Each structure stands twice: as structure tokens, then as C-alpha cells.
N, C-alpha and C positions, 0 to 999 in steps of 0.2 A: 645474422641479425645486424651486424655492422653495415651490411649493404642497405637494409631498410632505414636504418638511421641516416645514412648518407643520402639517401633519396628524400627523406622526410625533410632534412636540412636544405636540400636544393629546393625542395617544393616550398618551403618556408620563404626563402630567398626570392623565388618568383613571385609568390603572394605579395610579399613586400614591395616589389617592383611595381606589381599591379596596383597596389594601394597608391604608390607614389604618383603613377602617370593618371591615376583616376582623380586623385585629390587635385593635381595640377590642372587637369581638364575642368573640373568643377569650378576652380577658381576663376579660370579664363571665362567659362561660359557665364559665370555671374557678372562678370565685367562685359558682357555682350561680345566676347572675342570668340569667333568660330573658325578662325583660320587654321586650327591644328585638328579639326575634326577628323580628317582622313588619317592623319598621323596617329591619333588616338584609337581610331577604329582598328587599323591594321596592327598596331602594337599590342592592343587589347587582345585581339584574336590569336596573335602569335603567342603571347604569354598564357593564354587559356590552353591552347594546344600543348604547350610544354608542360603545363601542370597536368593535363589529362594523360600525357605520355608518361610522367612521373608516377601517377596513380596506377598505370598499367604495370610499370616496372616494380612498384611495391607490392602489388597484388602477386606478380610472378615470383617475387623474392619470397613471399610468404608461403606461397604454394611450394616452391623448391625447398624451403626450410622444413616445411611440415613432412614432405616427402622423404627427405633426408633423416629427420627424426624418427619416422615410421620404420625406415630401413635399419636404422641403428637399434631400435627397440626389438626387432624381429630377431 
């Protein structure tokens, strides 16, 4: 379960980064500044991939945890 908590904390950290770059990008676009569009798109995609990866790790950790619990209860 500690592993799941660790991944959830990491996921939260990357969501905060995602929120930060999105907010900055929206502020820039409201000022009609489009220079950082490619930077935003690349980083947005990278962060979303990391979050997806963490989701997979969380699912695996839950699966491993439930398998271990079933073995202990048998």
C-alpha cells in the first residue's frame, strides 16, 4: 500500500505541474502571446504520458497487493 501512496503523491505532483503550465499558457494567450505554443503542447503531452504511466503503476500495485492478500488468506 505504501507503493500506491507513493505513486499517488507523484501523480499529484505532476497534476500540479500540468496546472501550472496550463495556467501560464492561458495567461499568455489572453495577452495574445503565442510564442510558447509548441513548448506548452510538448510539455503538456509529456506530463500526460507520465500521469498515464503512474496510473498503470498504481493499477499494477493494486493488482499485486490483492494477489498477495489472497495468497496470505489461503
